[in-house]
C-alpha positions as CSV (number, residue, x, y, z in Angstrom):
1,M,3.5,44.8,-11.0
2,E,7.1,45.9,-10.5
3,K,7.1,44.4,-7.0
4,I,5.8,41.1,-8.3
5,V,8.6,41.0,-10.9
6,E,11.1,41.8,-8.2
7,N,9.7,39.1,-5.9
8,Y,9.6,36.5,-8.7
9,E,13.2,37.2,-9.8
10,K,14.5,37.1,-6.2
11,I,12.7,33.7,-5.5
12,K,13.9,32.2,-8.8
13,A,17.4,33.0,-7.8
14,Q,17.0,31.5,-4.3
15,I,15.5,28.2,-5.5
16,A,17.7,27.7,-8.6
17,P,20.1,25.3,-6.9
18,Y,17.2,22.9,-6.1
19,N,15.3,23.3,-9.4
20,P,11.8,22.7,-8.0
21,I,8.5,23.3,-9.8
22,L,7.4,26.7,-8.5
23,I,3.6,26.8,-8.2
24,A,2.1,30.3,-8.1
25,V,-1.0,30.1,-5.8
26,T,-3.5,32.2,-7.6
27,K,-6.7,31.3,-5.7
28,Y,-7.3,35.0,-4.8
29,F,-6.8,36.3,-8.4
30,D,-8.9,36.3,-11.5
31,E,-7.8,35.2,-15.0
32,T,-6.4,38.6,-15.9
33,Q,-3.8,38.3,-13.1
34,I,-2.9,34.8,-14.3
35,I,-2.2,36.2,-17.8
36,K,0.1,38.8,-16.2
37,Y,2.0,36.2,-14.3
38,Y,2.2,33.9,-17.4
39,K,3.9,36.8,-19.3
40,L,6.5,37.0,-16.5
41,G,7.3,33.3,-17.1
42,M,5.2,31.5,-14.6
43,R,3.7,28.2,-16.0
44,D,2.4,26.4,-12.9
45,F,-0.7,27.7,-11.1
46,G,-2.3,26.4,-7.9
47,E,-5.9,26.7,-7.0
48,N,-8.0,25.7,-4.0
49,R,-11.6,25.8,-5.1
50,V,-12.5,23.5,-7.9
51,K,-15.5,25.1,-9.7
52,E,-14.2,28.6,-9.4
53,A,-10.8,27.5,-10.7
54,V,-12.3,25.7,-13.7
55,E,-14.4,28.8,-14.6
56,K,-11.2,30.9,-14.4
57,I,-9.2,28.5,-16.5
58,N,-11.8,28.4,-19.2
59,K,-11.6,32.2,-19.6
60,L,-7.9,32.1,-20.4
61,P,-6.6,32.5,-23.9
62,A,-6.0,29.2,-25.6
63,E,-2.3,29.7,-25.8
64,I,-2.0,30.3,-22.0
65,K,-4.4,27.5,-21.1
66,S,-2.5,25.0,-23.3
67,N,0.9,26.0,-22.1
68,S,0.2,26.2,-18.4
69,R,-0.2,23.5,-15.8
70,F,-2.9,23.8,-13.2
71,H,-2.6,22.2,-9.8
72,L,-5.5,21.6,-7.4
73,I,-4.0,22.1,-4.0
74,G,-7.1,22.5,-1.9
75,H,-9.3,19.8,-0.3
76,L,-11.4,17.9,-2.9
77,Q,-14.8,16.5,-2.1
78,T,-15.9,13.4,-4.0
79,N,-19.0,15.2,-5.4
80,K,-16.7,17.7,-7.2
81,V,-14.3,15.1,-8.7
82,K,-16.0,15.4,-12.1
83,Y,-14.9,19.0,-12.3
84,A,-11.4,18.4,-11.2
85,V,-10.4,15.4,-13.3
86,G,-8.9,16.6,-16.7
87,N,-8.8,20.2,-15.7
88,F,-5.8,19.9,-13.4
89,E,-2.5,18.5,-14.4
90,F,-2.0,17.4,-10.7
91,I,-4.5,16.9,-7.9
92,H,-2.3,17.3,-4.9
93,S,-4.8,16.7,-2.1
94,V,-5.9,13.1,-2.4
95,D,-6.5,12.1,1.2
96,S,-8.4,8.8,1.1
97,L,-8.9,5.6,-0.9
98,K,-12.5,6.6,-1.4
99,L,-11.5,9.8,-3.1
100,A,-8.8,8.0,-5.2
101,K,-11.4,5.6,-6.4
102,A,-13.8,8.4,-7.4
103,I,-10.9,10.1,-9.4
104,S,-10.1,6.8,-11.0
105,E,-13.7,6.2,-12.1
106,E,-14.0,9.7,-13.6
107,A,-10.7,9.5,-15.3
108,Q,-11.8,6.2,-16.9
109,K,-15.0,7.9,-18.1
110,Q,-12.9,10.7,-19.7
111,G,-10.4,8.3,-21.2
112,I,-7.4,10.0,-19.5
113,I,-4.7,9.3,-16.9
114,Q,-5.1,11.7,-14.0
115,K,-1.9,12.5,-12.0
116,I,-2.3,12.7,-8.3
117,L,-0.3,13.2,-5.1
118,L,-1.2,11.7,-1.8
119,Q,-1.6,14.1,1.1
120,V,0.2,13.1,4.3
121,N,-0.8,14.6,7.6
122,N,2.3,13.5,9.6
123,A,1.8,16.2,12.2
124,G,-1.5,14.6,13.2
125,E,-3.4,17.8,13.0
126,I,-7.1,17.1,13.5
127,Q,-8.3,20.1,11.4
128,K,-6.3,19.0,8.3
129,S,-7.0,16.3,5.8
130,G,-4.4,13.6,4.9
131,F,-3.3,10.1,5.5
132,S,-1.3,9.3,8.6
133,P,2.0,7.7,7.7
134,N,0.6,4.3,8.8
135,E,-2.6,4.7,6.8
136,L,-0.7,5.7,3.8
137,K,1.5,2.6,3.8
138,K,-1.6,0.5,4.4
139,E,-3.6,2.0,1.4
140,F,-0.8,2.9,-1.0
141,T,-0.8,-0.3,-3.0
142,N,-4.6,-0.2,-3.4
143,I,-4.5,3.4,-4.7
144,H,-1.5,2.7,-6.9
145,N,-3.2,-0.2,-8.6
146,L,-6.3,1.8,-9.5
147,P,-6.8,2.3,-13.2
148,A,-6.5,5.6,-15.0
149,I,-4.6,7.4,-12.2
150,K,-0.9,7.9,-11.8
151,V,0.4,8.4,-8.2
152,C,3.3,10.8,-8.8
153,G,4.3,11.4,-5.1
154,L,3.3,13.0,-1.8
155,M,2.0,16.3,-0.6
156,N,2.3,17.9,2.8
157,M,1.1,21.0,4.7
158,A,3.1,21.8,7.8
159,P,1.5,23.3,10.9
160,I,1.4,27.1,10.9
161,N,2.9,27.3,14.4
162,A,5.8,24.9,13.9
163,D,9.2,26.2,14.6
164,E,12.2,25.7,12.3
165,K,13.4,22.5,14.1
166,K,9.9,21.0,13.9
167,L,9.6,21.9,10.2
168,H,12.9,20.2,9.4
169,Q,11.7,17.1,11.3
170,L,8.3,17.0,9.6
171,F,9.6,17.6,6.1
172,K,12.5,15.1,6.6
173,N,9.9,12.6,7.6
174,I,7.9,13.1,4.4
175,K,11.1,12.5,2.4
176,Q,11.7,9.3,4.4
177,I,8.2,8.0,3.8
178,Y,8.6,8.9,0.0
179,D,11.9,6.9,-0.1
180,E,10.5,3.9,1.9
181,L,7.4,3.6,-0.4
182,Q,9.7,3.3,-3.4
183,S,12.2,0.9,-1.8
184,E,9.7,-1.3,0.0
185,L,7.0,-1.4,-2.7
186,G,9.1,-1.1,-5.8
187,V,7.2,1.9,-7.2
188,E,8.6,5.0,-8.8
189,L,7.6,8.4,-7.4
190,K,8.8,11.8,-8.7
191,Q,7.3,14.6,-6.7
192,I,7.2,15.9,-3.2
193,S,4.9,18.9,-2.9
194,M,5.7,20.7,0.3
195,G,6.7,24.2,1.4
196,M,4.7,27.4,1.2
197,S,5.6,31.1,1.6
198,R,6.9,30.9,5.2
199,D,8.7,27.5,5.0
200,Y,9.7,26.8,1.4
201,K,13.4,27.2,2.0
202,I,13.3,24.5,4.7
203,A,11.1,22.3,2.5
204,L,13.7,22.5,-0.3
205,E,16.5,21.6,2.0
206,E,14.6,18.5,3.0
207,G,13.8,17.3,-0.5
208,A,10.7,19.2,-1.9
209,T,10.4,19.1,-5.7
210,M,7.3,21.3,-5.8
211,I,6.7,24.4,-3.7
212,R,3.4,26.3,-3.5
213,L,3.9,30.1,-3.1
214,G,1.3,32.8,-2.8
215,R,1.8,35.7,-0.4
216,I,5.6,35.9,-0.8
217,L,5.2,36.2,-4.6
218,F,2.3,38.6,-4.7
219,E,2.6,40.9,-1.7
């Protein structure tokens, strides 16, 4: 636990000039660990698997559950939308108009507004989900106009094997797309979720407002 405290304090100091939302990725930990991290001061927690995450969240004490924000950062299948909507403050991984429509329909049923981010695959990786930049611009207005959802920004996962120069290019491109959507379509976006344990410093330099850290916090 002392090592986690040390990691957390070190990273907080590093990222302080950028003031991002630090999402602690807790997909490999149970609710007892989330309680420990909450006591350290963490308030944003990222999960990949919907049903397992919801079970974990529901086991948390009421105070922690109500004062934390949970982020779905993993791929979401349309048949699991009913479990995700309302249980997560943000769904980061919206990667198609079809999925956005399913989220909108479920949010309407629940009488809530679900915050979402649109995942952009600007590296063109076949194995990863996400809109290409062209697809995003084509579908953005259709998604933005859906009822009961709020498009808060963009999400990106950089290739594992990208070097620093490539990472700067890819993250800079996401920020450019983010700016263009706002200026060309007259919408207001607030969040860019990009940067993980190995590349969060570069992501912050290029405009990230949310970073998703797992290994570097908990190792």
